[in-house]
C-alpha positions, 0 to 999 in steps of 0.5 A: 484763516486763523483768528490772529490773521483775521484780526490783523487783517481787519485792522488793515482794512479798517485803515484803508477801506479798500475794495478790490477795484481800489487795490487795482487803481492804487497799485496802478497809480503807485507804479505809474508814478514811478515811470511805468506805462499803463498797458491794457490787458492782453486780449487773448487767453494766457496762463501767466501775465509774463507772456503778455506780448508787450511785456515779452517784446519790451523786455527783449528790445534794447533800452529801458522798459517799465510797464504795469497792467492787470491781466486775467490769467487762465489756468484750467487745472487750478479750477475748483468749480468755485468751491475753493476759497482762493484757488481759481481757474481764472484770476487776476494778476497785476503785473509790473515789469521793470527793466533794468531791475532797480537796486531795491526791489523789495523796498519798492514792493513794501512801499506799494503795500503801504500805499494800499494802507497796509500796516506792515507791523500788524502782519507777518510778511515773509519772502521765500526763495523761489525759481521759475522757468517758463518752458514755453517762453524759453525763460529762467528766473529766480526771486522771492514768493511774498507770503502775507499772513501765510498766504502767497500774494506776490511773486518777485522774479528776476528773469535772466533768460528769455527766448533762449537768450541771456539777459544782461542786466536781468529785469524784474517782474512783480506779479501781484495776486489781486484776489489774495492781496485783497483778501488780506486787506479785507479780512475775507475768508474767501475770494468770493466774499471780497467787496469789489466796489463801494456800492455793494457789488462783491466778487462772488456776484461777478465771478462765482458762476463764471468760475463754476462753468469754466471749471466744468468746461475744462474738466467735463465738457471740452472736446479733446478732438476739437482741442487737438484740431484747434491746436493744429490750426494755431500751429499752422497759422503760427508757421505761416506768420513766421514765414512771412516775417510777422513777429507779433502775429506769430508770437500771439498765435504761438502763445494762444496754443497754451490754452488748448494744451492746458485744456487737453491736460485737464481732460486727461488727454496729455501725458507729461511727455506729450505736454513737454513736447508741445511746450517745446514746439511753442518755445521754438516758435516764440524764439523764432518770433523774437529773432524776427523782431530783432531783424525788424529793429535792425532794419528800422535803425540807421547804420552805426556810421550814419548815427554817429554822423547825425549825433556829431552834427547835433552835438556841433550845432548845440555847441555853436548855439551855446557859444552864440548865447554866451557871446550875446549875454556878454555883449548885453552885460557889457552894454549894461555896464557902459563898456564895449565888449571885445567882440564889439570893439570898433574904431573910436571914430566910427562909434562917434558917428553912430552916436551922432546918427542916433541923435538925428530924428530922421535917422534909421536905427543902426543894425546894432540897435535892432539886435540888442533886444534880440540878443537879450531874448535868446 
């Protein structure tokens, strides 16, 4: 890190004083205040947060979908035994899913950085074009890679294709690299120097041994034959779930295949062609799961004619209620002014009889007197 970057970063943390867990909390609060659901992390190993089941199925379902979650992601090939300052075999992504994509994504992103107390005028923030095609998800997208003081901290991706289908309009996914962003805020030279909390717990204490051992397993210890058997079992279970129409279970099992694929590659047991073939197999399962989910939604929704009839009845009922309220309000206003509303026009002779009835002590109140208060309360 350059001296200039260290100085400017120190200014940023002096303004915010944020620890790593504060960064997570503030970003969650920022996006939750803009309509995002706070989702739990996926509970099995995934290589990128966009493969979270709720993110995947939420985007493919009709209607608006906004969510934010923190996801540990595993990328065995990026492991460096805990010796690299920010290249990690397991790291944290804070993922934001916005469907449909808002008009000013970059503006919202900049606001989120300012919510962290980051003084953008003191930093070099650039947006570099980038594209991404997650083969296993049958996806395609493009957008920007946000570089903060030369370090890539966030990717903003407009996905216009997923599960081999075009998405219209496209949605946007914002993937914050939590450790890298916190490094800039704290002026740290390494992720392992990051303060995790105000009480002195640091990232290295929580993650350095974890990173070392996971890297050793990926490159030195993992049994290729066991990984191949695991991949075969997961594939068989995926196909069983697809045959039974279990979209979610099939999807999770299919995506779970990505970890043994990555580990086999880390052990040098997969050629580029073999890896591509296995990813294509996962993609076919993912597409099939998405198609099953489509059918499930269609089966749960009432037929179009029934929906139209129900909606028509609801609209007619609302119209009748509004008309009743308007008429009641007119009657109340007319009585307050001492006039007889058109709806209450009666023969003069009958009105005189009602007035005489009210003056007699033992007479029951007429229906009109009982309804006046009720009308004003509607």
